C-alpha positions as CSV (number, residue, x, y, z in Angstrom):
1,M,111.2,132.4,128.5
2,A,108.4,130.9,126.4
3,K,108.4,127.1,125.7
4,F,107.6,125.6,122.3
5,L,104.3,124.2,123.5
6,D,103.2,127.6,124.7
7,I,103.2,128.7,121.0
8,P,99.7,128.4,119.5
9,V,99.0,125.1,117.7
10,E,98.5,126.9,114.3
11,L,102.0,128.3,114.5
12,R,103.5,125.0,115.6
13,L,101.9,123.3,112.6
14,R,103.4,125.9,110.3
15,I,106.8,125.3,111.9
16,F,106.5,121.6,111.4
17,K,105.9,122.1,107.7
18,Y,109.3,123.7,107.4
19,L,111.1,121.1,109.5
20,L,109.6,117.9,108.0
21,P,110.8,116.4,104.7
22,Q,108.9,117.4,101.6
23,G,108.4,115.4,98.4
24,I,108.6,111.9,99.9
25,H,106.3,109.0,99.4
26,L,104.5,107.9,102.5
27,H,102.7,104.6,103.1
28,I,99.0,105.5,103.3
29,R,98.3,103.1,106.1
30,N,101.3,104.2,108.2
31,P,102.7,107.6,107.3
32,I,104.8,107.4,110.5
33,R,107.5,105.4,108.8
34,V,109.5,108.6,108.3
35,K,112.3,108.8,110.8
36,H,112.7,112.3,112.2
37,S,113.8,113.5,115.6
38,L,110.8,115.7,115.9
39,F,108.6,112.6,116.4
40,H,110.6,111.9,119.7
41,V,110.2,115.2,121.4
42,S,106.9,114.5,123.2
43,R,103.6,112.7,122.5
44,Q,101.8,115.9,121.8
45,V,104.5,117.2,119.4
46,H,104.6,113.7,117.8
47,N,100.9,113.7,117.1
48,E,100.9,117.3,115.8
49,A,103.9,116.6,113.6
50,I,102.3,113.4,112.2
51,D,99.2,115.5,111.3
52,A,101.3,118.2,109.7
53,L,103.3,115.6,107.7
54,A,100.2,113.8,106.5
55,Q,98.5,117.0,105.4
56,S,101.5,118.5,103.7
57,S,102.6,115.3,101.9
58,K,101.2,114.8,98.5
59,C,102.5,111.3,97.5
60,Y,101.3,108.1,99.1
61,I,101.7,104.4,98.5
62,W,99.0,101.8,99.0
63,V,99.6,98.0,98.7
64,Y,97.0,95.3,97.9
65,D,98.7,92.5,99.8
66,S,99.5,93.3,103.4
67,E,97.7,90.5,105.2
68,E,99.3,87.6,106.9
69,A,99.9,84.6,104.7
70,D,97.3,82.5,106.3
71,D,94.6,85.1,106.6
72,P,91.9,85.2,103.9
73,P,92.4,88.0,101.4
74,K,90.6,91.2,102.4
75,L,90.7,94.8,101.3
76,E,91.6,97.4,103.9
77,L,91.1,101.0,102.7
78,P,92.1,103.6,105.2
79,A,89.9,106.7,105.4
80,P,92.2,109.5,106.7
81,D,90.9,113.0,106.3
82,Y,93.9,114.1,104.3
83,L,93.1,112.0,101.2
84,S,91.8,115.1,99.4
85,N,95.3,116.7,99.6
86,V,97.0,113.8,97.9
87,T,98.2,114.5,94.3
88,C,100.2,111.3,93.7
89,L,99.1,107.8,94.5
90,N,101.1,104.7,93.9
91,I,99.0,101.5,94.0
92,I,101.0,98.3,94.2
93,V,98.9,95.3,93.2
94,R,100.5,92.0,93.8
95,S,99.2,89.6,91.1
96,A,99.6,86.6,93.4
97,K,97.1,88.3,95.8
98,V,94.6,89.0,93.0
99,E,94.8,85.3,92.0
100,E,94.6,84.1,95.6
101,T,91.5,86.2,96.2
102,A,89.8,84.8,93.0
103,N,90.8,81.2,94.0
104,R,89.8,81.4,97.6
105,L,86.9,83.7,97.6
106,G,85.7,83.7,94.0
107,S,85.8,86.2,91.2
108,S,82.7,88.0,92.6
109,R,84.8,88.9,95.7
110,L,87.6,90.1,93.5
111,H,85.1,92.2,91.6
112,F,83.7,93.5,94.9
113,H,87.3,94.4,96.1
114,G,87.9,96.3,92.8
115,A,84.6,98.2,93.1
116,R,85.5,99.2,96.7
117,L,89.0,100.3,95.6
118,A,87.4,102.4,92.9
119,N,85.0,104.0,95.4
120,W,87.9,104.8,97.7
121,L,89.8,106.3,94.8
122,R,87.1,108.9,94.3
123,K,88.0,110.5,97.7
124,F,91.3,111.7,96.2
125,E,89.9,115.0,94.9
126,S,93.3,116.5,94.0
127,L,94.8,113.4,92.4
128,K,97.0,114.3,89.5
129,E,99.0,111.0,89.0
130,L,98.0,107.4,89.6
131,S,100.7,104.9,89.3
132,I,99.8,101.2,89.3
133,G,102.7,98.9,89.9
134,I,102.5,95.1,89.5
135,P,105.6,93.6,91.0
136,Y,107.1,90.5,89.3
137,S,105.7,87.2,90.6
138,G,105.7,85.0,87.5
139,E,102.9,84.9,85.0
140,I,100.2,87.5,85.3
141,D,96.6,86.6,84.6
142,E,95.6,89.8,82.8
143,D,91.9,88.8,82.8
144,L,91.9,88.7,86.6
145,M,93.9,91.9,86.9
146,M,91.3,93.6,84.5
147,H,88.5,92.1,86.6
148,F,90.0,93.7,89.7
149,L,90.9,97.1,88.3
150,Q,88.1,97.6,85.7
151,H,86.1,100.0,87.9
152,L,88.8,102.5,88.6
153,R,88.0,105.9,87.1
154,T,90.1,109.0,87.4
155,K,91.1,112.2,85.6
156,A,94.6,111.7,86.9
157,N,97.5,110.8,84.6
158,I,97.8,107.0,84.6
159,K,101.1,105.2,84.8
160,L,101.0,101.4,84.5
161,D,103.8,99.0,85.1
162,E,104.8,98.4,81.5
163,R,107.0,95.4,82.2
164,R,104.3,93.2,83.7
165,L,101.4,93.6,81.2
166,S,101.2,92.9,77.5
167,K,100.7,95.9,75.3
168,T,97.1,94.9,74.6
169,G,96.4,94.4,78.4
170,R,98.0,97.7,79.3
171,R,96.1,99.6,76.6
172,M,92.8,98.0,77.6
173,L,93.4,98.8,81.3
174,E,94.4,102.4,80.5
175,E,91.3,102.9,78.4
176,A,89.1,101.5,81.1
177,I,90.5,103.7,83.8
178,N,90.6,106.9,81.8
179,D,87.1,106.2,80.4
180,G,84.5,107.9,82.6
181,G,87.0,110.2,84.4
182,D,84.7,113.1,83.8
């Protein structure tokens, strides 16, 4: 009797795509947060299933604010090879982290982080929807937020958190991001 691991890898990957959840949002730094019994079968099956999940999933979340509280602000942008498959990206930008970066490291570092984020966004070749969420944390310095996000350019449909920005700030940011998406 044949064992599952005796099946060629290509067929196992196709099987995984049927077994794994579809249409979920994965954290781009750690797509393994999905709980599924398939990840507990063996180390080899676990690794193959993670690859299949990452390649078949189209929606990801990235958060600008995952450092420890005492660490200086930094920008970690993962470079997984499946970025070109992603069609939906949710970017969560914590305004407190934007302000902390500007205060501790200066606005030039904030500008640099924004430029790196924009460069990273270009790797998403199939991106159709970019959602930028700004969780509530008191007053938002729209000038700093614009300074951070001004370099983003995409052809994707843009969704901005309407509750956190003024109408003028939202319009200016949408125009900046959509401008140059050619």
